[in-house]
N, C-alpha and C positions, 0 to 999 in steps of 0.2 A: 582812770579807774573808777571813781567816788562816780561823778554826775554816771555814768553805764547802771547801772545799777537801777537809779530813779526805770530805768527804762521794762525791769523785769519784778519791782515789788513795788509797794503803795510806797507815799507821803510816808508816811507815818508810819509802816512798821521798820522805814529805811533808816527815819531815825529815834528807832529800839534798836538798832545794830549800833549806832553811832555808838549809843550810849555805853557802848558795849567795850571804845580804845581805850581807857582807861586800863582796862585785863590783858589789851597787847600789849601795852606803852610798857605793863608791870612783867610780864610773859618775856616779851624781848630783853631787856633789862636784866632780867635773871641770864635766858639763856648764852645772850655774850659776855655775862661771865664780867659784867657795866655792877650789878647793885647785885643787891639781895634784899628782898622785901621779911620787914619785919614783918611780925605774928600779924598784930593790929594791919596792917598793908591787907596784906596772906588772906585772912579773915573779912576782909573790907572784897579783896580783888572780889573773895568766894560769895559774895554776895549777890555784887552785879551782875557773877557766869549764873547766879542760879533767878534773878527779879528774869535778866533777859533769857534764858531758858524758859519760863514760869510764861514771861510775855510775848513770848514764841509759838509757844507752842498755840494759841486760839490762832494765831495765823491763814485766812478763808486764805490767802492768794498767792501761797507759799513756793515760789519757781527755783529748784539750787540753785541754773546755773546768777539770778541775782546775788542771791547769798554767798556762792564765790565767787564774784566779782566785787563786792564788801567784802567779803574776807578779806582777798588781794590789797583793799583801797585802806582799809584797816593796819591791816604787812608794812603797807610800803610809811602811812602816812607813822605811823609806828615807831619804823629804823629808819627816819629820818632825824637826818644831824639836826639840830637847836643853835640859833646864834652863842657864844659864848658868852 
């Protein structure tokens, strides 16, 4: 999934979206009831989300297909089990 996003989006925009990975990880952990984020982590994730939204708003070559591919890639990365 990850490299397919480069076919539809600029490299700089893909990098902005990759900065969103911690948000996907925290949301996945919370949704699967593995861990509940502390208020400090929730605030950090909120700030990352806001900054990514602001940076994305100015993207001249926005492509919904590319963004959906990147969302799928980030979701797969966030749900990937880590070795112990």
